[in-house]
N, C-alpha and C positions, 0 to 999 in steps of 0.2 A: 220891289225891294222892301216896301213898307210892310207888306203881308209877311214876308220872310222874317223881318225883324220882329214883328209881333209874334210870329210862331216860335222863334227862338226864345223870346222872353217868356212866353206862356209855358214852354217846355221847362225852363229853369224854375219858374214859379211852381210847376207841377212835380219838381224833384229830379229832373234830368240834370246830371252834373258833368257828363263827358261829351265833348264836341270834338270831332275829328274832321279835318279838311285837308286841302292840298293847294299848293300854289298853281296847280294846273287845272283845278276844277272851275269851269265856267270861263267864258271869254274874259281876257284881261284879269284873270284871278278873281273873278266876281265873288266866288264863295267866300274867300278870305275877307274881301272888302265888306260884304254884307254882314258876315259874322262879326267883324270888328265893330261895325256900327251897332249891332245888337248888344254887344258886350260893354257898351259905354254905361255910364251912370251907375257904377257899382256892380254890374252883372259879372264882370271879368273875375273878380275875386271869389265868386261863388261857383266857378266851374274849373274842371280840368281841361286844358286846351291842348290839342294835338294838331300838328300839321306835318306835311311831308315836303321833301325837296329832292332834287336830282332829275326830275322830269323836265323835258323841254318839248314844246309843241305837243301837248298831251304826253304820251310816253313814246312818241315816234322816235325821239332822240333823248339821250340821257347824258348827264355830266355829273359825276361824283367827285370831281377834283375839289381840293380844299378851297380854291378861289371861288369856284361856282357855288359850293355849298354855303360859304360865308355870305356871298352876295344874295343868294336865294333866301337865306334865313333873315338877313337884314330887311329885305323887301317884304317878306311875310310879316315880320314884326311891325313894320310900318302899316301895312294893310290891316292887320289885326288890331292895331291901336294899343299895343302892349310892349313892354320892354323885355318880356321873356315868354317862352311857351313851356308848358309842363312836359311835353313829349315831342321830340323832333324825330321823324322817321325817314330813312332812305326809302324812296319810292321805287319799288321793284328793281333793285340792283341785281346784277349777275352774282348771286351768292357763291357760285363755284369759282369765282375769281378772288381768291384769298387776298391777293395784294391790293385789289381795288377796295375790298371791305376793310382791310387793315388801315389803309391810308384815309379812307372816309371816316372811319371810327376815330382816328387820331385827331382829325379836324373837329369832329363833333365833341370829343373830349375837351379840346381847347375851348370850344364855345360853351361847354358846360362850366368849365373853370371860370369863364368870364361872366357867368350868371345868366346867359341868354337862353339856356335850355336846362331843364331839370333832369330829364331822362332821355336816353337814346334808344331808338327802336328801328325795326324794319317792317316794311309792308311788302309781302312777297306774292309771287304769282300763283303758287300752288302749295297744298299741304306737304308735299314731298320737300319742297324748298324750305318750308317752315320747320320741318323736322331736322333737316340738315343744319339750319341756322341755330336752332335750339341746342343741338349737340356740339356745334363747332365754333360758334361765333359769340362774342362777348356782349351782345345787345340785351337790354333790359326787357324789351317787349318784341313780340312778333305779331303782325296783323295777317290774318289768313281767312279764306273762305270756309264757312261751315254753316249748314242749315239742314233742314229735314230732307232735302233732295241731294245734298252733297255731304256725305258722311266720310269722305276720305281721311280727314284729320283724325277721326276716331279709329278708323281701321288701321291707320299707320302707327297708332300709339302716341300721337302728338301730345295729348293732354297729360299723360303720365310722364312723358319726357320733359315737358315744360315744368311740371310740378317738381320733378326731381332736381332740375337745374335752377329752380326759382326764377323762371322767365315768365313774364305775364303774356297772356294771349288776348288779343283783341279780335273778336269775331266780326268778319266782314260778310256782307250779303246774307244776314239772318233770314230775310224774307225772299231769298232767291230772286233778286232783281224784280220783286213785285209779284212773282208767280204765286207765292204763298200768301 
């Protein structure tokens, strides 16, 4: 944990300003816990902090109900040692379930109105889902795989669609899980 805390702080001192985690990364949400420790002593105000919710037991089970999302966010805020996150993302929801996305978005809007989150996003399974989300859902950002080995987002026209809808893209797996 000490090495991780030092690495995060070194990254911030070197100009890294965006940190993305999830309540399901590491046993007992360890990623959020360690990141929260690293962001103490004034480091929090220097970064854009994103986390995700909706996953249970990894992503084996999911729950995007209002009650679960509210509880998950409160627990994330406690672990991260902050009163708000800059971006809260649904973690791999079924985006073809419009009712699920609408209800989840309503809950997240309420949490935004309470000042607990600044922006609402999605982390999706595939570039095709990202394109669907950009074209049909009201989220501010979409997180999607893209790297030199996986060019599907480019081939589908995702970048142009996101730009035209003013939806931010967060690129996941830029080094292709370490292959690159």
